[in-house]
LUMVEXSE-545458 format. One record per residue: residue number from 1; residue in three letters; x, y, z of N, C-alpha, C, O, CB in turn. Coordinates in nm, 4 decimals, padded with zeros to 6 digits, m for minus. Glycine has a CB too. Layout:
! LUMVEXSE-545458
NUM,ALA,X,Y,Z,X,Y,Z,X,Y,Z,X,Y,Z,X,Y,Z
...
//
This chain:
! LUMVEXSE-545458
1,MET,06.9900,00.8329,07.4800,07.0586,00.7269,07.4077,07.0304,00.7432,07.2591,06.9215,00.7859,07.2209,07.0142,00.5866,07.4578
2,ALA,07.1270,00.7096,07.1757,07.1131,00.7230,07.0312,07.0157,00.6190,06.9775,07.0003,00.5105,07.0335,07.2496,00.7092,06.9621
3,ASP,06.9508,00.6552,06.8677,06.8584,00.5635,06.8012,06.9404,00.4519,06.7369,07.0228,00.4807,06.6500,06.7706,00.6380,06.6944
4,PRO,06.9207,00.3227,06.7768,07.0032,00.2141,06.7233,06.9806,00.1900,06.5749,07.0648,00.1280,06.5100,06.9759,00.0871,06.7991
5,ASN,06.8688,00.2374,06.5188,06.8416,00.2175,06.3769,06.8980,00.3293,06.2901,06.8998,00.3180,06.1676,06.6931,00.2062,06.3544
6,LYS,06.9436,00.4361,06.3525,06.9976,00.5497,06.2792,07.1478,00.5304,06.2603,07.2189,00.5046,06.3575,06.9677,00.6829,06.3532
7,PRO,07.1975,00.5424,06.1365,07.3416,00.5268,06.1158,07.4192,00.6340,06.1915,07.3736,00.7478,06.2028,07.3753,00.5331,05.9659
8,ARG,07.5326,00.5990,06.2418,07.6127,00.6900,06.3223,07.6992,00.7828,06.2377,07.7501,00.8827,06.2884,07.6999,00.6115,06.4165
9,GLY,07.7160,00.7522,06.1144,07.8066,00.8316,06.0325,07.9484,00.7804,06.0476,07.9735,00.6825,06.1179,07.7988,00.9801,06.0704
10,ARG,08.0379,00.8458,05.9827,08.1774,00.8021,05.9842,08.2395,00.8318,06.1197,08.2303,00.9439,06.1697,08.2579,00.8708,05.8718
11,PRO,08.3037,00.7296,06.1800,08.3700,00.7536,06.3084,08.4900,00.8460,06.2896,08.5471,00.8527,06.1807,08.4144,00.6203,06.3727
12,PRO,08.5277,00.9158,06.3940,08.6425,01.0054,06.3813,08.7701,00.9260,06.3562,08.7874,00.8159,06.4085,08.6578,01.0919,06.5073
13,LYS,08.8575,00.9822,06.2771,08.9853,00.9173,06.2482,09.0744,00.9270,06.3715,09.0808,01.0308,06.4374,09.0547,00.9820,06.1242
14,THR,09.1430,00.8172,06.4015,09.2225,00.8136,06.5238,09.3720,00.8221,06.4983,09.4505,00.8236,06.5931,09.1923,00.6886,06.6000
15,GLY,09.4127,00.8276,06.3731,09.5549,00.8342,06.3457,09.6195,00.6975,06.3390,09.7420,00.6880,06.3311,09.6228,00.9167,06.4495
16,ASN,09.5407,00.5914,06.3420,09.5948,00.4562,06.3342,09.5923,00.4025,06.1919,09.6007,00.2814,06.1712,09.5173,00.3634,06.4257
17,LYS,09.5809,00.4897,06.0955,09.5762,00.4470,05.9563,09.7040,00.3706,05.9230,09.8139,00.4135,05.9580,09.5581,00.5686,05.8614
18,GLY,09.6888,00.2596,05.8566,09.8033,00.1785,05.8197,09.8391,00.0743,05.9233,09.9326,m00.0033,05.9034,09.9204,00.2656,05.7952
19,LEU,09.7672,00.0713,06.0324,09.7964,m00.0229,06.1398,09.7790,m00.1680,06.0940,09.8501,m00.2572,06.1401,09.7066,00.0052,06.2598
20,PHE,09.6838,m00.1906,06.0029,09.6536,m00.3265,05.9578,09.6983,m00.3517,05.8141,09.6534,m00.4480,05.7519,09.5051,m00.3530,05.9700
21,THR,09.7843,m00.2685,05.7613,09.8242,m00.2776,05.6210,09.8756,m00.4162,05.5846,09.8325,m00.4738,05.4847,09.9306,m00.1742,05.5904
22,LYS,09.9659,m00.4698,05.6633,10.0235,m00.6010,05.6316,09.9155,m00.7091,05.6343,09.9095,m00.7935,05.5448,10.1366,m00.6360,05.7310
23,ASP,09.8303,m00.7066,05.7369,09.7249,m00.8074,05.7488,09.6252,m00.7975,05.6338,09.5850,m00.8991,05.5771,09.6520,m00.7925,05.8824
24,ILE,09.5855,m00.6755,05.5996,09.4899,m00.6553,05.4906,09.5508,m00.7027,05.3591,09.4831,m00.7668,05.2787,09.4483,m00.5062,05.4806
25,ARG,09.6786,m00.6714,05.3370,09.7460,m00.7151,05.2140,09.7446,m00.8671,05.2034,09.7165,m00.9218,05.0968,09.8914,m00.6629,05.2100
26,LEU,09.7747,m00.9354,05.3137,09.7753,m01.0817,05.3131,09.6353,m01.1386,05.2937,09.6181,m01.2383,05.2236,09.8349,m01.1346,05.4429
27,LEU,09.5353,m01.0763,05.3551,09.3970,m01.1206,05.3352,09.3549,m01.1030,05.1899,09.2916,m01.1911,05.1319,09.3017,m01.0432,05.4276
28,MET,09.3901,m00.9895,05.1317,09.3542,m00.9650,04.9919,09.4190,m01.0696,04.9016,09.3547,m01.1216,04.8104,09.3969,m00.8228,04.9488
29,TYR,09.5450,m01.1002,04.9265,09.6142,m01.2025,04.8475,09.5484,m01.3389,04.8689,09.5295,m01.4147,04.7738,09.7645,m01.2086,04.8851
30,GLY,09.5142,m01.3694,04.9928,09.4494,m01.4966,05.0242,09.3143,m01.5131,04.9574,09.2699,m01.6253,04.9331,09.4332,m01.5100,05.1721
31,PHE,09.2487,m01.4014,04.9277,09.1189,m01.4063,04.8615,09.1293,m01.3805,04.7118,09.0293,m01.3497,04.6471,09.0253,m01.3059,04.9241
32,GLY,09.2506,m01.3928,04.6559,09.2639,m01.3916,04.5105,09.3268,m01.2692,04.4485,09.3413,m01.2644,04.3264,09.1343,m01.4087,04.4524
33,ASP,09.3645,m01.1707,04.5264,09.4314,m01.0536,04.4694,09.5768,m01.0906,04.4410,09.6216,m01.1999,04.4755,09.4224,m00.9300,04.5661
34,GLU,09.6489,m01.0004,04.3788,09.7897,m01.0265,04.3519,09.8707,m01.0180,04.4818,09.8228,m00.9627,04.5808,09.8444,m00.9266,04.2471
35,PRO,09.9930,m01.0726,04.4819,10.0725,m01.0736,04.6058,10.0978,m00.9347,04.6651,10.1053,m00.9203,04.7872,10.2045,m01.1400,04.5795
36,ASN,10.1107,m00.8340,04.5810,10.1341,m00.6975,04.6294,10.0285,m00.6038,04.5714,10.0539,m00.5358,04.4720,10.2771,m00.6487,04.5916
37,PRO,09.9094,m00.5997,04.6332,09.8037,m00.5114,04.5827,09.8451,m00.3645,04.5923,09.9344,m00.3283,04.6689,09.6731,m00.5345,04.6607
38,ALA,09.7790,m00.2820,04.5138,09.8073,m00.1380,04.5145,09.7827,m00.0806,04.6540,09.6849,m00.1169,04.7194,09.7200,m00.0641,04.4094
39,PRO,09.8699,00.0079,04.6995,09.8520,00.0684,04.8325,09.7158,00.1349,04.8505,09.6578,00.1297,04.9590,09.9606,00.1705,04.8571
40,ASP,09.6645,00.1976,04.7438,09.5320,00.2603,04.7538,09.4240,00.1565,04.7818,09.3316,00.1813,04.8592,09.4989,00.3367,04.6249
41,SER,09.4362,00.0398,04.7182,09.3385,m00.0679,04.7407,09.3437,m00.1160,04.8850,09.2405,m00.1394,04.9479,09.3643,m00.1859,04.6448
42,ILE,09.4645,m00.1304,04.9360,09.4816,m00.1741,05.0751,09.4212,m00.0705,05.1696,09.3531,m00.1063,05.2657,09.6319,m00.1966,05.1080
43,ASN,09.4457,00.0573,05.1427,09.3926,00.1639,05.2290,09.2405,00.1657,05.2287,09.1784,00.1832,05.3336,09.4457,00.3001,05.1843
44,VAL,09.1797,00.1478,05.1113,09.0333,00.1454,05.1030,08.9781,00.0266,05.1799,08.8818,00.0402,05.2553,08.9868,00.1401,04.9560
45,MET,09.0393,m00.0906,05.1609,08.9931,m00.2102,05.2327,09.0079,m00.1918,05.3831,08.9185,m00.2283,05.4594,09.0713,m00.3347,05.1867
46,GLU,09.1198,m00.1357,05.4257,09.1413,m00.1137,05.5687,09.0349,m00.0200,05.6254,08.9820,m00.0439,05.7339,09.2819,m00.0562,05.5940
47,GLU,09.0041,00.0858,05.5524,08.9027,00.1807,05.5985,08.7663,00.1126,05.6096,08.6932,00.1348,05.7061,08.8945,00.3016,05.5031
48,LEU,08.7322,00.0298,05.5107,08.6044,m00.0421,05.5143,08.5972,m00.1377,05.6329,08.4957,m00.1444,05.7022,08.5834,m00.1195,05.3839
49,VAL,08.7055,m00.2115,05.6556,08.7087,m00.3087,05.7653,08.6983,m00.2378,05.9002,08.6207,m00.2791,05.9864,08.8378,m00.3930,05.7591
50,VAL,08.7754,m00.1327,05.9183,08.7727,m00.0593,06.0451,08.6349,00.0023,06.0681,08.5829,m00.0017,06.1796,08.8814,00.0506,06.0467
51,ASP,08.5755,00.0593,05.9627,08.4411,00.1169,05.9760,08.3392,00.0099,06.0134,08.2535,00.0328,06.0988,08.3990,00.1860,05.8453
52,TYR,08.3483,m00.1074,05.9496,08.2533,m00.2159,05.9778,08.2666,m00.2631,06.1228,08.1669,m00.2771,06.1936,08.2760,m00.3345,05.8809
53,ILE,08.3886,m00.2870,06.1656,08.4105,m00.3354,06.3023,08.3662,m00.2301,06.4040,08.3061,m00.2631,06.5062,08.5593,m00.3716,06.3240
54,THR,08.3960,m00.1048,06.3758,08.3541,00.0032,06.4651,08.2026,00.0075,06.4769,08.1486,00.0184,06.5870,08.4070,00.1383,06.4151
55,GLU,08.1342,m00.0012,06.3635,07.9876,00.0022,06.3642,07.9307,m00.1175,06.4409,07.8345,m00.1029,06.5163,07.9330,00.0036,06.2199
56,MET,07.9900,m00.2357,06.4216,07.9444,m00.3549,06.4947,07.9618,m00.3353,06.6455,07.8745,m00.3728,06.7238,08.0222,m00.4807,06.4477
57,CYS,08.0726,m00.2777,06.6851,08.0967,m00.2535,06.8280,07.9975,m00.1524,06.8848,07.9501,m00.1680,06.9974,08.2402,m00.2037,06.8503
58,HIS,07.9662,m00.0493,06.8074,07.8670,00.0485,06.8530,07.7300,m00.0174,06.8692,07.6600,00.0073,06.9673,07.8579,00.1669,06.7539
59,LYS,07.6925,m00.1006,06.7735,07.5634,m00.1697,06.7826,07.5604,m00.2624,06.9035,07.4608,m00.2681,06.9756,07.5353,m00.2496,06.6539
60,ALA,07.6698,m00.3350,06.9256,07.6764,m00.4257,07.0405,07.6662,m00.3475,07.1711,07.6021,m00.3929,07.2659,07.8071,m00.5076,07.0375
61,THR,07.7285,m00.2315,07.1763,07.7208,m00.1463,07.2951,07.5781,m00.0993,07.3187,07.5316,m00.0954,07.4327,07.8144,m00.0255,07.2811
62,ASP,07.5086,m00.0638,07.2112,07.3688,m00.0211,07.2243,07.2813,m00.1342,07.2769,07.1920,m00.1116,07.3586,07.3150,00.0281,07.0893
63,ILE,07.3071,m00.2554,07.2300,07.2284,m00.3710,07.2741,07.2585,m00.4027,07.4200,07.1679,m00.4321,07.4981,07.2576,m00.4942,07.1854
64,ALA,07.3860,m00.3965,07.4561,07.4271,m00.4322,07.5923,07.3763,m00.3321,07.6954,07.3575,m00.3674,07.8119,07.5788,m00.4414,07.6005
65,LYS,07.3543,m00.2106,07.6548,07.3105,m00.1023,07.7430,07.4094,m00.0831,07.8578,07.5211,m00.0371,07.8343,07.1695,m00.1313,07.7984
66,GLU,07.3722,m00.1165,07.9795,07.4566,m00.0891,08.0965,07.5531,m00.2029,08.1308,07.6470,m00.1827,08.2078,07.3692,m00.0609,08.2158
67,ARG,07.5316,m00.3201,08.0754,07.6198,m00.4325,08.1087,07.7361,m00.4401,08.0095,07.7409,m00.3665,07.9110,07.5405,m00.5658,08.1090
68,LYS,07.8295,m00.5309,08.0380,07.9426,m00.5499,07.9483,07.8960,m00.6142,07.8182,07.8050,m00.6971,07.8176,08.0513,m00.6361,08.0153
69,VAL,07.9587,m00.5753,07.7095,07.9317,m00.6364,07.5793,07.9855,m00.7788,07.5825,08.0940,m00.8034,07.6350,07.9965,m00.5537,07.4620
70,ASN,07.9093,m00.8729,07.5260,07.9572,m01.0107,07.5185,07.9305,m01.0682,07.3799,07.8717,m01.0016,07.2947,07.8900,m01.0977,07.6266
71,VAL,07.9731,m01.1896,07.3580,07.9613,m01.2550,07.2278,07.8160,m01.2638,07.1837,07.7859,m01.2501,07.0651,08.0230,m01.3948,07.2325
72,GLU,07.7270,m01.2862,07.2772,07.5850,m01.2988,07.2423,07.5311,m01.1711,07.1786,07.4407,m01.1773,07.0952,07.5028,m01.3332,07.3666
73,ASP,07.5847,m01.0569,07.2161,07.5416,m00.9310,07.1554,07.5766,m00.9281,07.0065,07.4964,m00.8841,06.9241,07.6064,m00.8112,07.2279
74,PHE,07.6957,m00.9748,06.9728,07.7360,m00.9791,06.8323,07.6548,m01.0833,06.7554,07.6181,m01.0611,06.6400,07.8862,m01.0097,06.8207
75,LYS,07.6274,m01.1954,06.8185,07.5445,m01.2969,06.7530,07.4041,m01.2429,06.7280,07.3434,m01.2727,06.6252,07.5380,m01.4252,06.8384
76,PHE,07.3526,m01.1639,06.8212,07.2206,m01.1038,06.8039,07.2206,m01.0085,06.6844,07.1261,m01.0071,06.6055,07.1779,m01.0294,06.9320
77,ILE,07.3256,m00.9299,06.6714,07.3359,m00.8364,06.5593,07.3363,m00.9119,06.4264,07.2776,m00.8662,06.3284,07.4633,m00.7503,06.5723
78,LEU,07.4022,m01.0268,06.4236,07.4172,m01.1038,06.2995,07.3054,m01.2049,06.2773,07.3137,m01.2856,06.1846,07.5493,m01.1757,06.3001
79,ARG,07.2021,m01.2026,06.3589,07.0965,m01.3040,06.3515,07.0285,m01.3091,06.2147,06.9771,m01.4141,06.1763,06.9927,m01.2775,06.4582
80,ASN,07.0271,m01.1990,06.1410,06.9624,m01.1962,06.0100,07.0605,m01.2176,05.8949,07.0232,m01.2060,05.7781,06.8909,m01.0648,05.9913
81,ASP,07.1847,m01.2486,05.9276,07.2866,m01.2753,05.8258,07.3431,m01.4149,05.8523,07.4444,m01.4291,05.9208,07.4008,m01.1657,05.8278
82,PRO,07.2768,m01.5188,05.7975,07.3134,m01.6566,05.8318,07.4587,m01.6932,05.8014,07.5183,m01.7717,05.8752,07.2238,m01.7507,05.7589
83,LYS,07.5166,m01.6389,05.6956,07.6557,m01.6728,05.6625,07.7520,m01.6204,05.7685,07.8403,m01.6929,05.8145,07.6934,m01.6159,05.5248
84,LYS,07.7346,m01.4951,05.8067,07.8241,m01.4366,05.9071,07.8023,m01.5014,06.0431,07.8979,m01.5270,06.1163,07.8025,m01.2846,05.9170
85,LEU,07.6771,m01.5277,06.0763,07.6478,m01.5919,06.2048,07.7080,m01.7320,06.2093,07.7634,m01.7726,06.3115,07.4954,m01.5984,06.2288
86,ALA,07.6975,m01.8057,06.0991,07.7560,m01.9403,06.0940,07.9074,m01.9337,06.1106,07.9666,m02.0193,06.1763,07.7201,m02.0102,05.9610
87,ARG,07.9698,m01.8329,06.0514,08.1148,m01.8183,06.0641,08.1531,m01.7866,06.2085,08.2522,m01.8391,06.2593,08.1664,m01.7079,05.9698
88,VAL,08.0760,m01.7020,06.2742,08.1012,m01.6714,06.4154,08.0908,m01.7988,06.4981,08.1767,m01.8263,06.5819,08.0017,m01.5644,06.4677
89,GLU,07.9851,m01.8765,06.4744,07.9666,m02.0023,06.5482,08.0834,m02.0973,06.5234,08.1317,m02.1625,06.6160,07.8339,m02.0698,06.5077
90,GLU,08.1287,m02.1050,06.3984,08.2414,m02.1924,06.3644,08.3682,m02.1484,06.4377,08.4405,m02.2316,06.4925,08.2655,m02.1925,06.2119
91,LEU,08.3948,m02.0193,06.4386,08.5146,m01.9687,06.5062,08.5077,m01.9900,06.6573,08.6087,m02.0215,06.7203,08.5335,m01.8202,06.4758
92,LEU,08.3902,m01.9733,06.7150,08.3743,m01.9981,06.8585,08.3960,m02.1457,06.8906,08.4571,m02.1795,06.9920,08.2347,m01.9535,06.9059
93,HIS,08.3457,m02.2331,06.8040,08.3651,m02.3775,06.8227,08.5143,m02.4122,06.8134,08.5658,m02.4894,06.8944,08.2839,m02.4581,06.7166
94,MET,08.5826,m02.3548,06.7149,08.7255,m02.3816,06.6995,08.8047,m02.3289,06.8190,08.9031,m02.3903,06.8601,08.7778,m02.3188,06.5698
95,GLU,08.7627,m02.2165,06.8746,08.8291,m02.1633,06.9935,08.8207,m02.2641,07.1081,08.9186,m02.2863,07.1792,08.7659,m02.0285,07.0356
96,GLN,08.7034,m02.3248,07.1254,08.6862,m02.4250,07.2307,08.7716,m02.5486,07.2036,08.8302,m02.6054,07.2957,08.5384,m02.4648,07.2430
97,GLU,08.7786,m02.5900,07.0773,08.8616,m02.7054,07.0408,09.0087,m02.6782,07.0725,09.0786,m02.7653,07.1244,08.8448,m02.7392,06.8910
98,ILE,09.0541,m02.5602,07.0418,09.1936,m02.5242,07.0685,09.2201,m02.5214,07.2187,09.3250,m02.5674,07.2638,09.2274,m02.3872,07.0058
99,LYS,09.1267,m02.4683,07.2958,09.1422,m02.4674,07.4422,09.1527,m02.6090,07.4961,09.2374,m02.6381,07.5806,09.0244,m02.3944,07.5090
100,ARG,09.0653,m02.6979,07.4463,09.0696,m02.8376,07.4919,09.2013,m02.9035,07.4532,09.2596,m02.9773,07.5327,08.9520,m02.9173,07.4332
101,ALA,09.2479,m02.8777,07.3333,09.3741,m02.9363,07.2881,09.4898,m02.8873,07.3746,09.5792,m02.9647,07.4089,09.3999,m02.9020,07.1401
102,ARG,09.4882,m02.7606,07.4093,09.5950,m02.7065,07.4941,09.5905,m02.7671,07.6338,09.6950,m02.7907,07.6945,09.5840,m02.5539,07.5031
103,GLN,09.4709,m02.7923,07.6848,09.4587,m02.8545,07.8164,09.5130,m02.9967,07.8133,09.5766,m03.0416,07.9087,09.3123,m02.8545,07.8629
104,ASN,09.4879,m03.0668,07.7041,09.5370,m03.2040,07.6914,09.6878,m03.2078,07.6741,09.7516,m03.3067,07.7101,09.4699,m03.2737,07.5740
105,PHE,09.7446,m03.1037,07.6207,09.8878,m03.0961,07.5973,09.9501,m03.0087,07.7048,09.9896,m02.8948,07.6802,09.9188,m03.0408,07.4557
106,ASP,09.9577,m03.0643,07.8231,10.0113,m02.9912,07.9372,10.1635,m03.0045,07.9366,10.2168,m03.1097,07.9720,09.9509,m03.0437,08.0714
107,VAL,10.2324,m02.8998,07.8970,10.3777,m02.9014,07.8838,10.4447,m02.9336,08.0166,10.5431,m03.0075,08.0195,10.4276,m02.7673,07.8311
108,LYS,10.3942,m02.8805,08.1243,10.4532,m02.9043,08.2557,10.4509,m03.0538,08.2882,10.5492,m03.1093,08.3373,10.3779,m02.8241,08.3645
109,GLU,10.3380,m03.1176,08.2602,10.3254,m03.2610,08.2872,10.4231,m03.3408,08.2019,10.4838,m03.4365,08.2500,10.1816,m03.3084,08.2611
110,ILE,10.4386,m03.3025,08.0768,10.5310,m03.3724,07.9872,10.6740,m03.3556,08.0364,10.7519,m03.4509,08.0325,10.5174,m03.3200,07.8425
111,ASP,10.7099,m03.2366,08.0825,10.8438,m03.2127,08.1361,10.8696,m03.2996,08.2588,10.9786,m03.3548,08.2740,10.8618,m03.0643,08.1716
112,GLU,10.7701,m03.3120,08.3459,10.7849,m03.3953,08.4655,10.8030,m03.5418,08.4270,10.8856,m03.6116,08.4859,10.6627,m03.3792,08.5581
113,GLN,10.7271,m03.5884,08.3296,10.7404,m03.7269,08.2842,10.8795,m03.7506,08.2256,10.9418,m03.8534,08.2518,10.6318,m03.7605,08.1797
114,ALA,10.9271,m03.6559,08.1469,11.0599,m03.6690,08.0870,11.1673,m03.6712,08.1951,11.2628,m03.7483,08.1853,11.0862,m03.5541,07.9880
115,ALA,11.1533,m03.5883,08.2974,11.2505,m03.5848,08.4066,11.2519,m03.7178,08.4813,11.3586,m03.7679,08.5168,11.2189,m03.4695,08.5037
116,ARG,11.1325,m03.7761,08.5057,11.1255,m03.9062,08.5739,11.1909,m04.0154,08.4902,11.2619,m04.1004,08.5439,10.9793,m03.9437,08.6038
117,ARG,11.1680,m04.0138,08.3605,11.2286,m04.1148,08.2726,11.3802,m04.1010,08.2714,11.4527,m04.2004,08.2760,11.1732,m04.1023,08.1294
118,LEU,11.4273,m03.9767,08.2650,11.5708,m03.9531,08.2641,11.6325,m04.0003,08.3949,11.7384,m04.0630,08.3946,11.6012,m03.8044,08.2408
119,GLU,11.5675,m03.9710,08.5055,11.6170,m04.0131,08.6364,11.6187,m04.1655,08.6466,11.7146,m04.2231,08.6978,11.5305,m03.9530,08.7487
120,ALA,11.5143,m04.2302,08.5987,11.5078,m04.3764,08.6022,11.6171,m04.4363,08.5150,11.6775,m04.5373,08.5514,11.3696,m04.4260,08.5560
121,HIS,11.6425,m04.3759,08.4021,11.7451,m04.4260,08.3104,11.8835,m04.4103,08.3727,11.9679,m04.4988,08.3588,11.7385,m04.3517,08.1749
122,GLU,11.9077,m04.2980,08.4416,12.0372,m04.2734,08.5049,12.0601,m04.3668,08.6234,12.1750,m04.3987,08.6541,12.0471,m04.1281,08.5506
123,ASN,11.9545,m04.4113,08.6906,11.9669,m04.4991,08.8065,11.9874,m04.6447,08.7673,12.0126,m04.7280,08.8544,11.8444,m04.4869,08.8937
124,GLN,11.9775,m04.6772,08.6413,11.9944,m04.8178,08.5985,12.1378,m04.8569,08.5895,12.1686,m04.9710,08.5552,11.9289,m04.8417,08.4656
//
């Protein structure tokens, strides 16, 4: 097994360059760049983001060893970076809130209620 403290080096290029161009451009604009940043800037940012995510996944895999990687592995990696860990916790909390909201907004149930009301109205 590879030494988890030793950097892995640059991951091999997969030919997916430009896959996130639109998203990176919008993120850059959202964080204060101009609406249409230079293509070179977008490419550099995309490379940095992909490298970071790849490295995080490799670290999580090393921590997980033989089991499946889970959220706790990523939280463990970020344990010494309070800002990033707090953001992960916030996003996980929001995910749960969205799930609860979707459960409360059961479209099928609303459709059934509407059908019953329509039927009752037609029978009057």
